[in-house]
C-alpha positions as CSV (number, residue, x, y, z in Angstrom):
1,M,69.4,91.6,-0.8
2,G,68.8,89.1,1.9
3,E,65.5,90.7,3.0
4,K,64.2,90.6,-0.7
5,A,65.1,87.1,-1.1
6,D,63.2,86.1,2.0
7,E,60.1,88.0,0.8
8,L,60.4,86.3,-2.6
9,R,60.5,82.8,-1.0
10,Q,57.5,83.7,1.3
11,K,55.5,84.9,-1.8
12,R,56.3,81.6,-3.7
13,K,55.3,79.6,-0.6
14,E,52.0,81.4,-0.3
15,L,51.4,81.0,-4.2
16,E,52.0,77.2,-3.8
17,Q,49.6,77.1,-0.8
18,H,47.0,78.9,-3.0
19,R,47.5,76.5,-5.9
20,Q,47.1,73.4,-3.5
21,H,43.9,74.9,-2.0
22,E,42.7,75.6,-5.5
23,R,43.3,71.9,-6.6
24,Y,41.5,70.8,-3.4
25,L,38.6,73.0,-4.2
26,E,38.5,71.6,-7.7
27,E,38.5,68.0,-6.4
28,E,35.7,69.0,-4.0
29,I,33.7,70.6,-6.7
30,S,34.2,67.5,-8.9
31,K,33.0,65.2,-6.1
32,L,30.0,67.4,-5.3
33,S,29.1,67.6,-9.0
34,K,29.1,63.8,-9.2
35,K,27.1,63.6,-6.1
36,V,24.5,66.2,-7.3
37,I,24.3,64.4,-10.6
38,S,23.9,61.0,-8.9
39,E,21.3,62.3,-6.4
40,S,19.4,64.1,-9.4
41,I,19.4,60.7,-11.3
42,A,18.3,58.9,-8.2
43,E,15.5,61.4,-7.6
44,K,14.5,61.0,-11.2
45,I,14.5,57.2,-10.9
46,N,12.7,57.3,-7.6
47,A,10.1,59.7,-9.1
48,Y,9.8,57.4,-12.2
49,E,9.3,54.4,-9.9
50,L,6.7,56.2,-7.7
51,D,4.9,57.3,-10.9
52,K,4.6,53.6,-12.1
53,L,2.8,52.9,-8.8
54,E,-0.1,54.8,-10.2
55,Q,-0.8,51.8,-12.4
56,P,1.1,48.8,-11.1
57,I,1.6,46.0,-13.7
58,G,1.6,42.2,-13.8
59,L,0.2,40.5,-10.7
60,N,0.6,43.8,-8.8
61,N,-2.1,45.3,-11.0
62,L,-4.8,46.6,-8.6
63,L,-7.7,44.8,-10.3
64,I,-5.8,41.5,-10.0
65,R,-4.8,42.0,-6.4
66,D,-8.3,43.1,-5.4
67,F,-9.8,40.1,-7.2
68,L,-7.5,37.6,-5.4
69,C,-8.4,39.2,-2.2
70,F,-12.0,40.0,-2.8
71,D,-13.5,37.7,-0.1
72,K,-10.6,37.9,2.3
73,T,-10.6,40.0,5.5
74,A,-8.5,40.4,8.7
75,E,-10.8,37.8,10.5
76,D,-9.8,35.2,7.9
77,I,-6.2,35.2,9.2
78,N,-7.0,36.1,12.7
79,L,-5.5,39.6,12.6
80,N,-8.5,41.8,13.4
81,D,-7.7,44.3,16.1
82,V,-3.9,43.7,15.6
83,P,-2.1,47.1,15.3
84,I,-0.4,47.4,11.9
85,L,1.9,50.2,10.6
86,I,2.9,50.7,7.0
87,T,5.9,52.7,5.9
88,G,7.1,53.2,2.3
89,S,5.5,52.5,-1.0
90,S,5.9,49.7,-3.8
91,P,4.6,47.7,-5.3
92,W,1.6,49.8,-4.1
93,K,1.5,53.4,-2.9
94,K,1.5,53.6,0.9
95,D,-1.9,55.6,1.2
96,E,-3.6,53.4,-1.3
97,F,-2.3,50.2,0.5
98,E,-3.5,51.5,3.9
99,E,-6.9,52.2,2.5
100,F,-7.0,48.7,0.9
101,L,-6.1,46.9,4.2
102,S,-8.6,49.1,6.2
103,S,-11.3,48.1,4.0
104,K,-10.4,44.5,4.9
105,N,-10.9,45.3,8.6
106,F,-7.2,45.6,9.5
107,S,-6.2,48.1,12.1
108,C,-3.8,50.3,10.2
109,N,-2.8,53.5,11.9
110,S,0.1,55.7,11.0
111,S,0.4,56.9,14.6
112,N,0.9,53.3,15.9
113,A,4.2,53.6,17.9
114,T,4.2,50.0,19.0
115,P,2.6,47.9,16.1
116,D,2.5,44.1,16.4
117,I,3.1,44.1,12.5
118,L,5.2,46.4,10.3
119,I,4.7,46.4,6.6
120,L,7.4,47.9,4.4
121,G,7.5,49.2,0.9
122,S,10.8,49.4,-1.0
123,L,10.5,53.1,-1.9
124,E,10.3,56.1,0.5
125,I,10.8,54.1,3.7
126,D,11.2,55.9,7.0
127,T,14.4,54.3,8.3
128,E,14.4,56.5,11.5
129,K,10.8,55.5,12.3
130,I,11.7,51.8,11.6
131,D,14.7,52.0,14.0
132,Q,12.4,53.5,16.7
133,I,9.9,50.9,16.3
134,I,12.4,48.1,16.6
135,D,14.1,49.8,19.6
136,T,10.7,50.0,21.3
137,S,9.7,46.3,20.5
138,I,13.0,45.2,21.9
139,S,12.6,47.2,25.1
140,I,9.2,45.9,25.8
141,E,10.0,42.4,24.4
142,S,7.1,42.5,22.0
143,H,6.9,39.9,19.1
144,L,7.2,42.3,16.1
145,K,6.6,40.7,12.7
146,I,7.8,42.6,9.6
147,Y,6.4,41.8,6.1
148,T,6.9,43.4,2.7
149,Q,3.8,44.5,1.0
150,E,3.8,41.4,-1.3
151,L,4.4,38.9,1.5
152,F,1.5,40.3,3.6
153,V,-0.9,40.1,0.6
154,Y,0.3,36.5,0.1
155,K,-0.6,35.7,3.7
156,L,-4.0,37.4,3.3
157,I,-4.8,35.3,0.1
158,T,-3.5,32.0,1.2
159,G,-3.7,32.1,5.1
160,E,-0.2,30.8,5.2
161,D,2.4,32.9,7.0
162,P,5.6,33.0,4.8
163,L,7.7,34.1,7.7
164,E,6.9,30.7,9.4
165,A,6.2,28.3,6.5
166,W,8.8,29.2,4.0
167,E,12.4,27.9,4.1
168,E,15.0,30.7,4.9
169,T,16.6,30.6,1.4
170,A,13.2,31.0,-0.3
171,L,12.2,33.8,2.1
172,L,15.6,35.8,1.5
173,S,15.2,35.2,-2.3
174,A,11.7,36.7,-2.3
175,V,12.9,40.0,-0.6
176,E,16.3,40.2,-2.4
177,G,16.9,43.8,-3.4
178,H,14.0,45.2,-1.2
179,A,15.4,48.5,0.4
180,G,13.2,48.2,3.4
181,I,14.2,44.6,4.3
182,E,17.8,45.2,3.6
183,H,17.7,48.0,6.1
184,I,16.1,45.6,8.6
185,L,18.9,43.0,7.9
186,S,21.5,45.6,8.6
187,I,20.2,46.0,12.2
188,E,22.3,43.6,14.3
189,V,20.1,43.7,17.4
190,F,17.0,42.5,15.4
191,Q,17.0,39.0,13.8
192,W,14.5,39.0,10.9
193,P,12.0,37.3,10.4
194,N,12.0,37.3,14.4
195,L,10.2,34.0,14.8
196,D,8.8,32.9,18.1
197,K,11.4,30.9,19.9
198,N,8.7,28.4,20.8
199,Y,8.0,27.7,16.9
200,A,9.1,24.5,15.5
201,R,9.1,23.5,12.0
202,D,8.2,19.9,12.8
203,D,4.7,21.2,13.4
204,Y,4.4,21.4,9.7
205,T,4.8,17.7,9.3
206,V,1.9,15.3,9.5
207,S,1.8,11.6,10.5
208,E,-1.1,9.3,9.9
209,I,-3.7,8.9,12.5
210,N,-4.9,5.5,13.5
211,P,-8.8,5.3,13.2
212,A,-8.8,3.4,16.4
213,D,-7.7,6.6,18.1
214,W,-10.8,8.5,17.3
215,S,-13.7,9.0,19.6
216,E,-16.9,10.8,19.1
217,D,-16.1,12.5,22.3
218,S,-13.8,14.9,20.4
219,P,-13.1,18.6,20.7
220,L,-15.6,19.2,17.8
221,S,-18.4,17.7,19.8
222,K,-17.4,19.4,22.9
223,L,-17.5,22.8,21.1
224,G,-21.0,21.8,19.9
225,Y,-20.2,20.6,16.3
226,T,-23.0,18.4,15.0
227,V,-24.8,17.7,11.7
228,R,-28.0,16.5,13.5
229,E,-31.1,17.7,11.7
230,G,-32.3,21.2,12.9
231,A,-29.3,21.7,15.3
232,L,-26.9,24.1,13.5
233,S,-27.0,26.1,10.4
234,E,-24.2,25.8,7.9
235,N,-22.5,29.0,9.1
236,Q,-22.7,27.9,12.6
237,R,-20.9,24.6,11.9
238,H,-18.3,26.5,10.0
239,Q,-17.7,28.9,12.9
240,I,-17.1,26.0,15.1
241,L,-14.6,24.4,12.7
242,A,-12.7,27.7,12.5
243,R,-12.5,27.8,16.2
244,V,-11.2,24.3,16.3
245,F,-8.5,25.2,13.8
246,N,-7.5,28.5,15.2
247,E,-7.7,28.1,19.0
248,S,-6.1,26.2,21.7
249,L,-7.8,22.9,22.6
250,A,-6.0,22.2,25.7
251,R,-9.1,22.2,27.9
252,Y,-10.8,19.7,25.5
253,L,-8.0,17.1,25.2
254,N,-7.4,14.0,27.2
255,G,-3.8,13.1,27.7
256,D,-0.7,13.3,25.5
257,N,-2.1,11.1,22.8
258,D,-4.9,13.6,22.1
259,V,-2.3,16.5,22.2
260,R,-0.3,14.7,19.6
261,I,-3.3,13.9,17.4
262,W,-4.7,17.5,17.3
263,G,-1.4,19.4,17.1
264,K,-0.9,23.1,17.5
265,P,-3.5,25.8,16.6
266,K,-3.3,26.9,12.9
267,S,-1.0,24.1,12.0
268,P,-1.3,21.6,9.1
269,R,-1.5,18.9,11.8
270,R,-4.6,20.5,13.3
271,L,-6.3,20.8,9.9
272,Y,-5.3,17.2,9.0
273,A,-6.9,16.0,12.3
274,I,-10.1,17.9,11.7
275,A,-10.4,16.7,8.0
276,Q,-9.6,13.1,9.0
277,F,-12.1,13.2,11.9
278,I,-14.9,14.5,9.6
279,K,-14.0,11.9,7.1
280,W,-14.1,9.2,9.7
281,L,-17.5,10.3,10.9
282,S,-18.8,10.1,7.4
283,S,-17.3,6.7,6.8
284,F,-18.8,5.5,10.1
285,Q,-22.2,6.8,9.7
286,G,-22.7,8.5,6.3
287,G,-23.9,5.4,4.5
288,A,-27.0,5.2,6.6
289,K,-27.5,9.1,6.8
290,P,-27.5,10.6,3.4
291,A,-28.5,14.1,4.8
292,A,-25.7,14.0,7.4
293,A,-23.2,12.9,4.7
294,D,-24.1,15.9,2.5
295,K,-23.2,18.1,5.4
296,W,-20.0,16.5,6.2
297,K,-19.0,16.7,2.6
298,N,-19.9,20.4,2.6
299,D,-17.8,21.0,5.7
300,L,-14.8,19.2,4.2
301,Q,-15.0,21.3,1.1
302,W,-15.3,24.5,3.2
303,L,-12.2,23.5,5.3
304,K,-10.2,22.9,2.2
305,T,-11.2,26.2,0.6
306,Q,-10.5,28.2,3.8
307,F,-7.3,26.7,5.1
308,Y,-5.7,24.0,3.0
309,L,-2.5,24.7,1.0
310,P,-0.7,22.4,-1.5
311,S,2.4,23.0,0.4
312,M,1.0,21.2,3.4
313,A,2.5,17.7,3.9
314,F,-0.7,15.7,3.5
315,K,-3.2,14.8,0.8
316,W,-6.7,16.1,1.3
317,P,-9.0,13.2,2.2
318,N,-11.3,11.9,-0.6
319,Q,-14.6,13.5,-0.2
320,R,-16.7,10.9,-2.0
321,I,-19.2,9.5,0.4
322,E,-21.4,6.8,-1.1
323,Y,-24.5,5.7,0.5
324,K,-27.5,3.5,-0.4
325,A,-31.1,3.9,0.6
326,K,-32.4,1.3,3.1
327,K,-34.6,-1.4,1.7
328,K,-38.0,-1.8,3.5
329,N,-37.8,-5.6,3.2
330,V,-34.4,-7.2,4.1
331,E,-33.9,-10.8,4.5
332,I,-32.7,-11.7,8.0
333,N,-31.3,-15.2,8.3
334,E,-29.1,-17.1,10.7
335,S,-26.3,-14.8,9.8
336,N,-27.8,-12.1,12.0
337,S,-26.1,-13.6,14.9
338,T,-23.4,-11.4,16.5
339,N,-21.9,-14.3,18.2
340,K,-18.3,-14.9,17.1
341,P,-17.9,-18.3,15.3
342,K,-16.0,-20.9,17.3
343,S,-13.6,-21.5,14.4
344,F,-12.4,-18.4,12.6
345,R,-9.3,-16.8,10.9
346,K,-8.4,-13.2,10.2
347,I,-9.1,-12.0,6.6
348,K,-6.2,-10.6,4.8
349,S,-7.9,-9.8,1.5
350,F,-11.5,-8.9,0.6
351,E,-13.6,-10.0,-2.2
352,L,-17.0,-8.4,-3.3
353,G,-19.9,-10.3,-1.9
354,Q,-17.7,-12.0,0.7
355,K,-19.3,-12.7,4.1
356,V,-17.3,-11.4,7.0
357,Y,-17.4,-11.1,10.8
358,H,-16.4,-8.1,12.9
359,D,-16.2,-8.2,16.7
360,K,-18.3,-5.0,17.2
361,F,-20.8,-5.1,14.3
362,G,-21.4,-8.8,13.8
363,W,-21.8,-10.4,10.4
364,G,-21.9,-8.5,7.2
365,R,-21.1,-8.6,3.4
366,V,-18.4,-6.7,1.4
367,M,-20.2,-4.3,-0.8
368,R,-17.4,-2.1,-2.3
369,R,-13.6,-1.8,-2.3
370,Y,-11.9,1.6,-2.7
371,I,-8.5,0.8,-4.1
372,E,-7.2,4.4,-4.0
373,N,-7.9,4.8,-0.3
374,N,-7.2,1.1,0.7
375,Q,-10.7,1.0,2.2
376,V,-13.6,-1.5,2.1
377,E,-17.3,-1.0,2.7
378,V,-19.2,-3.6,4.5
379,K,-23.0,-3.9,4.8
380,F,-23.9,-5.4,8.1
381,F,-26.9,-7.7,8.6
382,N,-27.9,-5.9,11.8
383,L,-30.0,-3.0,10.5
384,D,-29.0,-0.8,13.4
385,Y,-25.5,-0.5,11.9
386,G,-26.1,-0.4,8.2
387,S,-23.1,0.2,5.9
388,K,-19.7,1.2,7.1
389,V,-16.2,1.9,5.5
390,F,-13.0,0.6,7.1
391,D,-9.4,0.9,6.5
392,R,-8.3,-2.5,5.1
393,S,-4.9,-2.5,6.7
394,I,-6.2,-1.8,10.2
395,A,-9.7,-3.3,10.5
396,D,-10.0,-6.8,12.1
397,F,-12.4,-9.0,10.1
398,Y,-12.8,-12.9,10.3
399,Q,-14.4,-15.6,8.3
């Protein structure tokens, strides 16, 4: 009796163990089933999203993208010969996007182990490859920059680097829900957007330049810029202007004041200085040199088209350059004298036709007033000087 009872208890114990194992297997089957269903749905969604990339819609439409970028190349944003790697698709398929950038002279290579720029899609990203690239960039202390496809195309179209120019909140909002960037943000040892430590946002502010600080012995002239007849073609002038904007001017600057005036390469400050300098030249000499004035006006418009952005903290200078042909017969009277009168007072307001005196140019007459730009144009009686435009708040005139 005792042995049978023991055997019965053993069998009941084994039965309970089998039942527990059966419940465990059922739970595992349920979990796996849900996972399989979830993965199947994810695969279908992923396939659907990838299928949509065959014909992107809205601003991502290939025709619209290509139109917006039709005249843009790697040289325009100074990224020719910079190694680029693309991983993932969306909003454009990876292979198509590589082909698109290659046609714009970018150095896209799938075998780039240490790219300077990594461009991420939000679908089919290779996280292992991303981790390897970041590990390598950290070990060799390279300055890796990471963009989404959309952010990189924005940089190509506008010339503005969103990683540097945008506020952090705007940048994070622009990449919200992007699987590639979400993976990057999860990597503790890498701080996206990985800006250069020497980068300072105050370089994107612009303070007014006193015209008295200008000198014709400028970085532009030292690099050969001139509008002299027969000297340079339009393309040659534009190439020099691009160099002045993009490159270091350290060797061409004289002292801290010049450094402050011209700012850093590719900065709004640098662009503002170039534009204001050309405007100063045109105001200083354009009235007497119509052909030169037309070239300065052309160069200002080219600079604005190539580099100026509405987000930059300055208003593009007025490109209106008015000039009058010299008259063959001009009356020269006692006002031709350049000797400062014995009794004089500084002029605070200007009237049309008013006779005024300037220490450098002698006697002249007020010909025009530009209310919008707070400027005044004075026609000097000394024919060597002709007509000049001055800032009314700075220029010293006497009567």
